[in-house]
N, CA, C and O atoms as a MOPAC input file, in Angstrom:
PM7 MOZYME 1SCF
protein

 N   -112.63000 1    -0.53600 1    48.17600 1
 C   -114.00400 1    -0.08300 1    48.15400 1
 C   -114.58400 1    -0.25300 1    46.74500 1
 O   -114.18100 1     0.46600 1    45.83000 1
 N   -115.52100 1    -1.19000 1    46.55500 1
 C   -116.02800 1    -1.47400 1    45.27700 1
 C   -117.08700 1    -0.42600 1    44.77900 1
 O   -117.77900 1     0.19000 1    45.59000 1
 N   -117.19200 1    -0.24500 1    43.45100 1
 C   -118.23700 1     0.57900 1    42.88400 1
 C   -119.18600 1    -0.42600 1    42.26400 1
 O   -118.84300 1    -1.28800 1    41.45400 1
 N   -120.45100 1    -0.22300 1    42.73900 1
 C   -121.50400 1    -1.10300 1    42.20400 1
 C   -122.46900 1    -0.29300 1    41.33700 1
 O   -122.64000 1     0.90600 1    41.55800 1
 N   -123.08600 1    -0.92400 1    40.37400 1
 C   -124.03700 1    -0.32800 1    39.48200 1
 C   -125.42400 1    -0.78600 1    39.83900 1
 O   -125.67600 1    -1.98400 1    39.97200 1
 N   -126.33400 1     0.16600 1    39.99800 1
 C   -127.74700 1    -0.14600 1    40.36600 1
 C   -128.71000 1     0.41300 1    39.29000 1
 O   -128.39600 1     1.30400 1    38.50200 1
 N   -129.88900 1    -0.18800 1    39.33600 1
 C   -130.98300 1     0.32000 1    38.52100 1
 C   -132.14700 1     0.48800 1    39.38800 1
 O   -132.48800 1    -0.40900 1    40.15900 1
 N   -132.82600 1     1.69700 1    39.28800 1
 C   -134.03300 1     1.92000 1    40.04600 1
 C   -135.18900 1     1.24800 1    39.47000 1
 O   -135.37300 1     1.34700 1    38.25600 1
 N   -136.02500 1     0.54600 1    40.23000 1
 C   -137.14600 1    -0.18600 1    39.73900 1
 C   -138.30100 1     0.78600 1    39.49500 1
 O   -139.25300 1     0.43900 1    38.79700 1
 N   -138.23600 1     1.97200 1    40.04500 1
 C   -139.31400 1     2.95100 1    39.90000 1
 C   -139.19400 1     3.82200 1    38.67000 1
 O   -140.14500 1     4.00000 1    37.90900 1
 N   -137.99500 1     4.36100 1    38.49500 1
 C   -137.79100 1     5.30000 1    37.32500 1
 C   -136.81700 1     4.74800 1    36.27100 1
 O   -136.54100 1     5.41300 1    35.27300 1
 N   -136.30000 1     3.53000 1    36.49600 1
 C   -135.33600 1     2.90700 1    35.53000 1
 C   -133.97500 1     3.64100 1    35.40400 1
 O   -133.22600 1     3.32500 1    34.48000 1
 N   -133.62500 1     4.58200 1    36.26800 1
 C   -132.36500 1     5.24900 1    36.16100 1
 C   -131.20500 1     4.22300 1    36.60400 1
 O   -131.33400 1     3.50700 1    37.59700 1
 N   -130.13100 1     4.21500 1    35.83400 1
 C   -128.97700 1     3.45200 1    36.21700 1
 C   -127.91500 1     4.36700 1    36.79800 1
 O   -127.60000 1     5.41000 1    36.22600 1
 N   -127.36400 1     3.97000 1    37.93800 1
 C   -126.38700 1     4.81800 1    38.61000 1
 C   -125.37200 1     3.95800 1    39.28700 1
 O   -125.57400 1     2.75700 1    39.46400 1
 N   -124.26300 1     4.57500 1    39.67100 1
 C   -123.21000 1     3.86700 1    40.32200 1
 C   -123.03300 1     4.37400 1    41.78400 1
 O   -123.28300 1     5.55000 1    42.04500 1
 N   -122.62000 1     3.53300 1    42.70800 1
 C   -122.40600 1     3.93100 1    44.07600 1
 C   -121.08100 1     3.31400 1    44.56700 1
 O   -120.84700 1     2.12100 1    44.37100 1
 N   -120.24700 1     4.09700 1    45.18100 1
 C   -119.08600 1     3.56700 1    45.84000 1
 C   -119.55600 1     3.05100 1    47.20200 1
 O   -119.92400 1     3.83400 1    48.07800 1
 N   -119.54000 1     1.78900 1    47.36400 1
 C   -120.05900 1     1.24300 1    48.56200 1
 C   -118.90300 1     0.96600 1    49.57500 1
 O   -117.96900 1     0.21900 1    49.28400 1
 N   -119.00900 1     1.59600 1    50.76500 1
 C   -118.08900 1     1.28200 1    51.82600 1
 C   -118.80100 1     0.40600 1    52.86500 1
 O   -120.01300 1     0.19900 1    52.81000 1
 N   -118.04300 1    -0.07200 1    53.76100 1
 C   -118.60600 1    -0.91100 1    54.83600 1
 C   -119.60200 1    -0.14700 1    55.69100 1
 O   -120.56200 1    -0.69400 1    56.23300 1
 N   -119.33000 1     1.11100 1    55.77900 1
 C   -120.27900 1     1.98200 1    56.54900 1
 C   -121.55900 1     2.24100 1    55.83600 1
 O   -122.60600 1     2.33500 1    56.47500 1
 N   -121.52300 1     2.36700 1    54.45600 1
 C   -122.62700 1     2.64700 1    53.68800 1
 C   -123.54400 1     1.45300 1    53.59000 1
 O   -124.75200 1     1.57400 1    53.79000 1
 N   -122.96500 1     0.26600 1    53.27500 1
 C   -123.66100 1    -0.92400 1    53.07900 1
 C   -124.71600 1    -0.91800 1    51.93200 1
 O   -125.28700 1     0.12900 1    51.62600 1
 N   -124.95700 1    -2.04800 1    51.32900 1
 C   -125.81100 1    -2.04800 1    50.21300 1
 C   -127.32200 1    -1.93600 1    50.47900 1
 O   -128.11100 1    -1.77500 1    49.54800 1
 N   -127.71200 1    -2.02500 1    51.75900 1
 C   -129.08700 1    -1.96100 1    52.20400 1
 C   -129.55000 1    -0.51400 1    52.30700 1
 O   -130.74800 1    -0.27200 1    52.46000 1
 N   -128.60600 1     0.49500 1    52.22500 1
 C   -128.96600 1     1.84400 1    52.32700 1
 C   -128.92000 1     2.65600 1    51.01400 1
 O   -128.95300 1     3.88600 1    51.02600 1
 N   -128.84000 1     1.90000 1    49.83800 1
 C   -128.72000 1     2.53500 1    48.55700 1
 C   -130.05900 1     3.08400 1    48.10500 1
 O   -131.06700 1     2.37700 1    48.13400 1
 N   -130.07400 1     4.31800 1    47.69700 1
 C   -131.30700 1     4.95500 1    47.13100 1
 C   -130.95200 1     5.52800 1    45.74900 1
 O   -129.79400 1     5.85100 1    45.48200 1
 N   -131.94900 1     5.64800 1    44.88900 1
 C   -131.76200 1     6.15600 1    43.53300 1
 C   -131.25700 1     7.62500 1    43.59400 1
 O   -131.73200 1     8.44000 1    44.38400 1
 N   -130.30000 1     7.90300 1    42.74100 1
 C   -129.81100 1     9.24500 1    42.66800 1
 C   -130.71600 1    10.18900 1    41.96600 1
 O   -130.49500 1    11.39900 1    42.03200 1
 N   -131.74100 1     9.70400 1    41.28600 1
 C   -132.65100 1    10.55600 1    40.54000 1
 C   -133.93900 1    10.79300 1    41.27200 1
 O   -134.37800 1    11.94200 1    41.33500 1
 N   -134.57700 1     9.79300 1    41.83000 1
 C   -135.86900 1     9.92100 1    42.53000 1
 C   -135.84400 1     9.61900 1    43.99300 1
 O   -136.87800 1     9.76900 1    44.64500 1
 N   -134.74300 1     9.20700 1    44.55800 1
 C   -134.50900 1     8.88000 1    45.97900 1
 C   -135.34000 1     7.69200 1    46.47400 1
 O   -135.63600 1     7.56400 1    47.66200 1
 N   -135.70900 1     6.81600 1    45.50600 1
 C   -136.38500 1     5.62900 1    45.81800 1
 C   -135.43300 1     4.57900 1    46.39200 1
 O   -134.28700 1     4.52500 1    45.94600 1
 N   -135.81700 1     3.77800 1    47.31100 1
 C   -134.99000 1     2.74200 1    47.84100 1
 C   -135.31600 1     1.40200 1    47.13700 1
 O   -134.79500 1     0.36500 1    47.54700 1
 N   -136.15600 1     1.40300 1    46.10200 1
 C   -136.56500 1     0.23800 1    45.35500 1
 C   -135.52100 1     0.08100 1    44.22600 1
 O   -135.83600 1     0.37500 1    43.07300 1
 N   -134.28500 1    -0.37500 1    44.52900 1
 C   -133.19700 1    -0.51800 1    43.57500 1
 C   -132.75400 1    -1.89600 1    43.51900 1
 O   -133.04200 1    -2.68900 1    44.41600 1
 N   -132.03200 1    -2.23200 1    42.45600 1
 C   -131.47500 1    -3.58900 1    42.42700 1
 C   -130.05800 1    -3.46800 1    41.78300 1
 O   -129.80200 1    -2.62100 1    40.92800 1
 N   -129.21400 1    -4.31800 1    42.22600 1
 C   -127.84800 1    -4.28100 1    41.70000 1
 C   -127.83600 1    -4.99000 1    40.37700 1
 O   -128.44600 1    -6.04500 1    40.20300 1
 N   -127.09400 1    -4.36100 1    39.40100 1
 C   -127.08400 1    -4.97600 1    38.07100 1
 C   -125.63800 1    -5.30300 1    37.70200 1
 O   -124.70300 1    -4.77000 1    38.29900 1
 N   -125.46300 1    -6.18000 1    36.71700 1
 C   -124.15500 1    -6.57800 1    36.28100 1
 C   -123.50500 1    -5.48800 1    35.45700 1
 O   -124.05900 1    -5.13300 1    34.41600 1
 N   -122.40500 1    -4.94800 1    35.83500 1
 C   -121.74700 1    -3.82500 1    35.17700 1
 C   -120.84500 1    -4.37600 1    34.10700 1
 O   -120.11800 1    -5.34500 1    34.32400 1
 N   -120.89700 1    -3.73100 1    32.91200 1
 C   -120.00400 1    -4.23900 1    31.82300 1
 C   -118.59100 1    -3.67700 1    32.08500 1
 O   -117.67300 1    -4.12800 1    31.40000 1
 N   -118.34900 1    -2.79300 1    32.95800 1
 C   -117.02400 1    -2.22200 1    33.16500 1
 C   -116.04700 1    -3.29500 1    33.76700 1
 O   -114.82700 1    -3.14300 1    33.70300 1
 N   -116.58400 1    -4.28500 1    34.30000 1
 C   -115.76100 1    -5.33200 1    34.94000 1
 C   -115.18200 1    -6.37500 1    33.96600 1
 O   -114.36600 1    -7.21400 1    34.34700 1
 N   -115.62200 1    -6.30000 1    32.71300 1
 C   -115.25900 1    -7.20500 1    31.65200 1
 C   -114.30000 1    -6.56000 1    30.70900 1
 O   -114.50300 1    -5.43900 1    30.24300 1
 N   -113.18000 1    -7.33400 1    30.41700 1
 C   -112.22500 1    -6.81200 1    29.43500 1
 C   -112.14300 1    -7.84500 1    28.33900 1
 O   -111.56300 1    -8.91600 1    28.51600 1
 N   -112.74600 1    -7.50400 1    27.17500 1
 C   -112.60600 1    -8.46900 1    26.04000 1
 C   -111.19000 1    -8.57500 1    25.54000 1
 O   -110.38600 1    -7.64400 1    25.60800 1
 N   -110.93000 1    -9.76000 1    25.03300 1
 C   -109.55800 1    -9.97500 1    24.55400 1
 C   -109.41200 1    -9.17800 1    23.25600 1
 O   -110.29800 1    -9.19900 1    22.40200 1
 N   -108.27000 1    -8.46700 1    23.11800 1
 C   -108.07100 1    -7.59400 1    22.01800 1
 C   -107.66500 1    -8.46800 1    20.78800 1
 O   -106.91100 1    -9.43500 1    20.89400 1
 N   -108.19700 1    -8.07200 1    19.66600 1
 C   -107.92000 1    -8.76400 1    18.34200 1
 C   -106.49100 1    -8.59200 1    18.03900 1
 O   -105.89400 1    -9.51400 1    17.48400 1
 N   -105.88200 1    -7.49800 1    18.34900 1
 C   -104.49700 1    -7.19000 1    17.98000 1
 C   -103.49700 1    -8.08500 1    18.73200 1
 O   -102.33500 1    -8.14300 1    18.33000 1
 N   -103.89900 1    -8.78100 1    19.80000 1
 C   -103.02000 1    -9.57800 1    20.55500 1
 C   -102.77100 1   -10.93200 1    19.90600 1
 O   -101.92300 1   -11.69500 1    20.37000 1
 N   -103.48900 1   -11.23200 1    18.85700 1
 C   -103.27800 1   -12.52600 1    18.16400 1
 C   -102.07100 1   -12.40800 1    17.21000 1
 O   -101.83400 1   -11.35400 1    16.62100 1
 N   -101.31700 1   -13.51100 1    17.07300 1
 C   -100.12600 1   -13.46400 1    16.22000 1
 C   -100.53700 1   -13.15100 1    14.76400 1
 O   -101.63800 1   -13.46800 1    14.31400 1
 N    -99.59400 1   -12.51800 1    14.06200 1
 C    -99.87400 1   -12.17600 1    12.65100 1
 C    -99.33200 1   -13.16800 1    11.74300 1
 O    -98.61400 1   -14.06200 1    12.19200 1
 N    -99.61400 1   -13.09300 1    10.47700 1
 C    -99.10700 1   -14.04800 1     9.51400 1
 C    -99.83700 1   -15.31100 1     9.44300 1
 O    -99.31700 1   -16.25600 1     8.85000 1
 N   -101.04800 1   -15.43400 1    10.01300 1
 C   -101.79500 1   -16.64700 1     9.84200 1
 C   -101.46400 1   -17.73600 1    10.75400 1
 O   -102.02400 1   -18.82900 1    10.67500 1
 N   -100.50400 1   -17.44600 1    11.68000 1
 C   -100.07600 1   -18.53700 1    12.62300 1
 C   -100.68300 1   -18.22400 1    13.97000 1
 O   -100.53300 1   -17.13900 1    14.53200 1
 N   -101.37700 1   -19.23600 1    14.45500 1
 C   -102.08400 1   -19.06200 1    15.69300 1
 C   -101.33500 1   -19.80000 1    16.80200 1
 O   -101.69400 1   -19.64800 1    17.97000 1
 N   -100.28700 1   -20.61100 1    16.47800 1
 C    -99.59300 1   -21.35700 1    17.53700 1
 C   -100.26300 1   -22.67700 1    17.86300 1
 O    -99.78200 1   -23.42100 1    18.71700 1
 N   -101.39200 1   -22.98600 1    17.18100 1
 C   -102.05300 1   -24.24800 1    17.43700 1
 C   -101.70100 1   -25.28000 1    16.44300 1
 O   -101.42100 1   -24.96200 1    15.28700 1
 N   -101.70300 1   -26.55800 1    16.86600 1
 C   -101.47600 1   -27.68200 1    15.92400 1
 C   -102.71200 1   -27.80100 1    15.05000 1
 O   -103.84000 1   -27.58400 1    15.49200 1
 N   -102.46700 1   -28.14900 1    13.81200 1
 C   -103.67100 1   -28.35400 1    12.95100 1
 C   -104.48900 1   -29.52200 1    13.45500 1
 O   -103.98500 1   -30.52500 1    13.96000 1
 N   -105.81300 1   -29.32000 1    13.28200 1
 C   -106.73500 1   -30.38100 1    13.71500 1
 C   -106.79800 1   -31.52200 1    12.76400 1
 O   -106.69700 1   -31.30500 1    11.55700 1
 N   -106.95700 1   -32.71100 1    13.22600 1
 C   -106.99800 1   -33.97100 1    12.40500 1
 C   -105.67600 1   -34.40200 1    11.97800 1
 O   -104.72200 1   -33.62500 1    11.99900 1
 N   -105.57800 1   -35.65300 1    11.58000 1
 C   -104.29200 1   -36.21000 1    11.14400 1
 C   -103.42800 1   -36.58900 1    12.27800 1
 O   -103.77000 1   -36.41500 1    13.44700 1
 N   -102.19900 1   -37.16000 1    11.88500 1
 C   -101.25200 1   -37.48000 1    12.92800 1
 C   -100.09900 1   -36.49200 1    12.81800 1
 O    -99.77900 1   -35.98900 1    11.74100 1
 N    -99.46100 1   -36.22200 1    14.01800 1
 C    -98.29700 1   -35.43200 1    13.96000 1
 C    -97.08500 1   -36.03800 1    14.56000 1
 O    -96.02000 1   -35.42100 1    14.55600 1

């Protein structure tokens, strides 16, 4: 059961809804003003940026130097 993030087009409130097959996305209403004029937005919680600490230390990146012949 996915959690979707919505924004109300009437009051601009951003809210999350756990959408089940019984609920369906056509029955979503704003949790603040009860308006059905809402749109699904892209949630940043689904993105995991690559951690800087996962890079090798000591200036070695594991890549071949660019240019020249090896």
